C-alpha positions as CSV (number, residue, x, y, z in Angstrom):
1,X,6.4,-71.9,-13.6
2,X,5.6,-74.1,-16.6
3,X,4.7,-71.0,-18.6
4,X,8.4,-70.4,-18.9
5,X,8.7,-73.5,-21.0
6,X,6.2,-72.1,-23.5
7,X,8.0,-68.8,-23.5
8,X,11.4,-70.4,-24.1
9,X,10.2,-72.8,-26.8
10,X,8.4,-69.9,-28.5
11,X,11.6,-67.8,-28.4
12,X,13.7,-70.7,-29.8
13,X,11.2,-71.2,-32.6
14,X,11.3,-67.5,-33.3
15,X,15.1,-67.6,-33.5
16,X,14.8,-70.5,-36.0
17,X,12.3,-68.5,-38.0
18,X,14.5,-65.4,-38.0
19,X,17.3,-67.3,-39.6
20,X,15.3,-69.4,-42.0
21,X,13.0,-66.8,-43.4
22,X,14.7,-64.5,-46.0
23,X,14.9,-60.8,-45.5
24,X,16.8,-60.7,-42.2
25,X,18.1,-57.3,-43.1
26,X,14.6,-55.8,-43.1
27,X,13.8,-56.6,-39.5
28,X,15.4,-56.6,-36.1
29,X,17.0,-59.6,-34.6
30,X,14.7,-59.6,-31.6
31,X,11.4,-59.4,-33.4
32,X,10.9,-63.0,-34.3
33,X,12.0,-64.5,-30.9
34,X,9.9,-62.0,-29.0
35,X,6.9,-62.7,-31.2
36,X,7.3,-66.4,-30.7
37,X,7.6,-66.0,-26.9
38,X,4.6,-63.8,-26.8
39,X,2.5,-66.2,-28.8
40,X,3.6,-69.2,-26.8
41,X,2.9,-67.4,-23.5
42,X,-0.4,-66.1,-24.7
43,X,-1.6,-69.5,-25.7
44,X,-0.5,-71.0,-22.4
45,X,-2.2,-68.2,-20.6
46,X,-5.5,-68.7,-22.5
47,X,-5.5,-72.4,-21.9
48,X,-4.8,-72.0,-18.3
49,X,-7.7,-69.5,-18.0
50,X,-9.8,-72.0,-19.8
51,X,-9.2,-74.5,-17.0
52,X,-6.6,-76.8,-18.6
53,X,-3.8,-77.9,-16.3
54,X,-0.3,-79.1,-16.9
55,X,-1.5,-82.7,-17.0
56,X,-3.4,-82.0,-20.2
57,X,-1.4,-82.7,-23.4
58,X,-3.3,-80.0,-25.3
59,X,-1.8,-77.1,-23.4
60,X,1.7,-78.4,-24.3
61,X,1.0,-79.3,-27.9
62,X,-0.8,-76.0,-28.8
63,X,1.5,-73.7,-26.9
64,X,4.5,-75.3,-28.6
65,X,2.9,-75.4,-32.1
66,X,1.3,-72.0,-32.1
67,X,4.5,-70.0,-32.3
68,X,5.6,-71.9,-35.3
69,X,2.2,-71.4,-37.0
70,X,2.2,-67.7,-36.3
71,X,5.8,-66.5,-36.5
72,X,6.8,-67.9,-40.0
73,X,3.8,-66.3,-41.9
74,X,4.2,-63.1,-39.8
75,X,7.8,-62.7,-40.7
76,X,7.1,-63.4,-44.4
77,X,4.3,-60.7,-44.4
78,X,6.5,-58.2,-42.5
79,X,9.4,-58.7,-44.9
80,X,7.1,-58.1,-47.9
81,X,5.6,-55.0,-46.3
82,X,9.0,-53.6,-45.4
83,X,10.4,-54.2,-48.8
84,X,7.4,-52.6,-50.5
85,X,7.7,-49.6,-48.1
86,X,11.4,-49.2,-48.8
87,X,10.7,-49.3,-52.6
88,X,8.1,-46.6,-52.3
89,X,10.4,-44.4,-50.2
90,X,13.2,-44.9,-52.8
91,X,10.8,-43.8,-55.5
92,X,9.6,-40.9,-53.5
93,X,13.1,-39.7,-52.7
94,X,14.3,-40.4,-56.3
95,X,17.1,-42.7,-55.1
96,X,18.3,-45.2,-57.6
């Protein structure tokens, strides 16, 4: 059940990243929260499989920090890729 905390915190950090990183118009509103939740849950799952329990502080620290470390750069990269793609499409279609 504690994995839900990692999923929720990851989603909340994703929401914060969605609104703080520029280029919101280039991505969907659910992308960042979903990415944060997936990263938080995956880290929790990996540490659980590694044998760490809920009494270990590392499972908590890393599963709460990993979404912040992954989501912000991922959104920045996705925004750059999308803008570059849109610019290439405008040039290809000869749209001003």
